[in-house]
C-alpha positions in Angstrom: 122.6 44.3 89.0 119.3 44.6 90.1 120.3 47.3 92.1 121.8 49.0 89.1 118.4 48.5 87.3 116.4 50.1 90.2 118.3 53.0 90.3 117.9 53.5 86.5 114.3 52.8 86.6 114.1 55.5 89.7 115.9 58.4 87.8 114.1 57.3 84.8 110.4 57.7 86.7 112.0 61.1 88.4 113.1 62.2 84.9 109.6 61.5 83.1 107.9 63.3 86.2 109.6 66.3 86.3 109.1 66.7 82.3 105.1 65.9 83.1 105.2 68.8 85.6 105.6 71.7 82.7 102.2 70.7 81.5 100.7 70.1 84.5 97.7 72.8 85.0 99.0 76.4 86.5 97.4 77.9 89.4 96.3 81.5 89.8 99.2 83.8 91.5 98.6 84.5 94.7 98.1 88.3 96.2 100.3 88.5 99.6 98.6 91.8 100.4 97.1 94.8 98.5 97.2 98.5 99.5 95.5 101.5 98.5 96.5 105.3 98.6 94.2 108.2 97.6 96.4 111.4 96.2 95.4 115.0 95.6 97.3 117.3 93.6 98.5 120.8 95.0 98.5 122.6 92.2 94.9 123.9 90.2 93.8 121.2 87.9 96.1 118.8 88.9 93.6 116.6 89.6 93.2 113.4 92.2 93.3 109.7 91.9 94.3 106.4 93.8 97.4 104.5 93.5 96.5 100.4 94.2 99.3 97.7 94.8 99.2 94.1 94.8 102.0 92.2 96.1 102.8 88.8 94.5 105.8 86.7 95.5 108.4 86.6 93.1 108.0 83.3 91.7 105.1 84.5 90.1 106.9 86.4 87.6 105.8 83.7 84.8 102.5 85.8 84.9 101.6 89.2 83.1 98.6 91.2 84.2 97.0 93.6 81.8 94.0 94.8 84.0 92.7 95.4 87.6 89.0 96.1 88.6 88.3 98.3 91.6 85.2 100.0 92.6 83.9 98.9 89.1 86.7 100.6 87.2 88.8 98.8 84.5 92.5 99.8 85.3 95.6 99.4 83.5 97.6 97.0 85.4 101.8 97.7 85.7 104.4 95.0 86.8 107.2 96.7 89.1 110.1 94.9 91.0 110.0 95.6 94.3 113.6 96.9 95.5 113.4 96.6 99.1 112.0 93.2 98.8 113.4 91.5 95.9 111.5 88.3 96.5 108.0 90.0 96.1 106.6 91.6 93.0 104.2 94.7 93.1 101.1 94.8 90.3 100.4 98.4 90.1 97.5 100.5 89.0 96.1 103.7 89.1 92.9 105.6 88.8 92.9 109.3 87.8 90.2 112.0 87.9 91.6 114.6 86.0 90.3 118.2 87.8 87.5 120.3 86.2 88.5 123.8 87.0 88.6 126.9 84.5 91.8 127.0 83.0 92.9 123.7 83.8 94.9 122.8 80.6 92.9 120.5 78.3 95.2 117.3 78.0 94.1 113.9 76.1 92.9 112.6 79.6 89.6 111.1 80.3 87.6 110.4 83.2 87.9 106.5 84.0 85.0 104.4 82.6 83.1 102.2 84.7 83.2 98.6 83.0 81.7 95.0 84.4 84.4 93.4 86.1 85.1 89.8 85.1 83.6 86.6 87.7 83.1 87.4 91.4 81.5 90.8 92.1 81.8 90.6 96.0 85.9 91.3 95.5 87.3 94.7 96.4 89.4 94.5 93.4 89.8 91.6 90.6 93.3 91.1 88.8 93.6 89.5 85.5 96.5 87.3 84.8 97.7 85.4 81.9 100.9 83.5 80.8 102.0 84.4 77.0 103.7 81.7 74.9 102.8 83.5 71.6 99.0 83.5 72.4 97.7 84.8 75.8 96.1 82.3 78.2 94.3 83.5 80.6 93.3 82.4 84.4 90.2 82.6 86.2 90.0 86.3 87.5 91.9 86.8 91.0 89.6 88.2 93.8 91.2 90.3 96.3 89.6 91.3 99.5 91.2 93.1 102.8 93.2 95.8 100.4 94.6 98.0 103.1 93.9 101.9 103.1 97.2 103.9 103.6 97.5 107.9 104.4 96.0 109.9 101.6 98.7 111.9 99.8 98.1 116.0 99.7 100.7 117.5 97.3 101.3 121.2 97.9 
């Protein structure tokens, strides 16, 4: 009888712990690696830019990302799933500089604007993550250093 009671208490305690673990403080997502790749369009007026990719473990899918700061520019973040590695999530951001040549089509493109980043200014990049359950709950800015620079793409 005492063994039965101990088993019931152990199960009740385990159940209580698993329910409370959802209320524990979330930790920031972990960035496994980051890359940047400059590109230049080949056609007159195509412009140039840099694509940034931040690789995170797939278990960080609960997080959403709205912005990335790189070199003082606030960029829109896009969340992509990695077809080559299903256990990895990619957060991408692109800075685009439109060409300023005569005859360039006038589109609704603007030069990127520099904005002071949140948190630590000694980071190469800063990701801003949040969880949304009706309200956006932001986490501390995620500092990223050691961005790997890939070979530039020159489109022709």
